[in-house]
N, C-alpha and C positions, 0 to 999 in steps of 0.2 A: 235675475230673473228667479233661477234654479236655488240661490243663495236664499232669497228671501220666504220660496215655499218649504224649503229645509229648516231653518229659523222658526218661521211658525206652526211649522208640525210639531217640533221641538219644543215649544212654549206653548202649545194646544196638550199635549202627552204632561207636560210635567206639572198644567193647574188640572190636567185629570188626576195625576197623582194624588195631588194634594185634598183635592175635594172627597176622593173615594178612603184615604184615611183619615179625614175629618167625621165620613160616614159611618165608616168603621168606630172608631173611638165613642160615636155618640151612645150606638147600639148596644155594644161592650158595656159600656157606663148604664144605660137604660136595664138591660140585664144585670146587673150586679145589684141594685137596689130594687128589683122587682119580689113583691111579696111571694110566696110559696102558696100555690095552689093549696087552697082547702085552710080550714082550722089547723092550729099549731096544736095535738094534743098533749095535754099534763100525762103525768107518771106518777104513783105514789113512790117515795120513798120507803124503805122497808130496813129496819136498823139491825145490824150482824151480832146475835148475842152473845157472841165471841170475844170478837176487835172492839165491836161498838160504833161501826163502819157502817152511815149512810149509805144503802145502793137501791139503782132502781128494781123494781119488782119483777122487770121482765128479766132483767138480767142477773138475778139473785138466783143460788142454787137452794131448791128448795129438798125440806127434811121432813118426813111426818113423827114427830116423838111424842108417844102415851097421848094419843087420839089429836095432837097440837101441829100443825103446821108453823113451823119456824124456817128463815129466811136465811141464809147463809152469803158473804163475798164468793166463796171459792169452797173444795171440797176440804182443805188442809183445814177450815176452820171448821168446817162441820165433824171429821176426826177429831181435830182438840175437844170441841164443846162436849162431845159424846163420850171420848176418855178422859173429863175433868178437868182437861187441862185448861185454863183460863189466860192469854195476852197478859 
């Protein structure tokens, strides 16, 4: 009698682990394919006048030369442009 109860308890525990693991994997799969909250914002790309690389405007190094705003990929490109050197 005790052996039957022990085997039944082990069997129920194994079934519990299987059901729990299945539920967790379903939840993770759902989260992976969930859409991000709200609309995805797009951003304008700007071209570095020195190396001609395109970069997002928010990540660009801004500089004003002759009352004109220029966007650079880095401070180094700005310095080369200012010095007259081009890549």
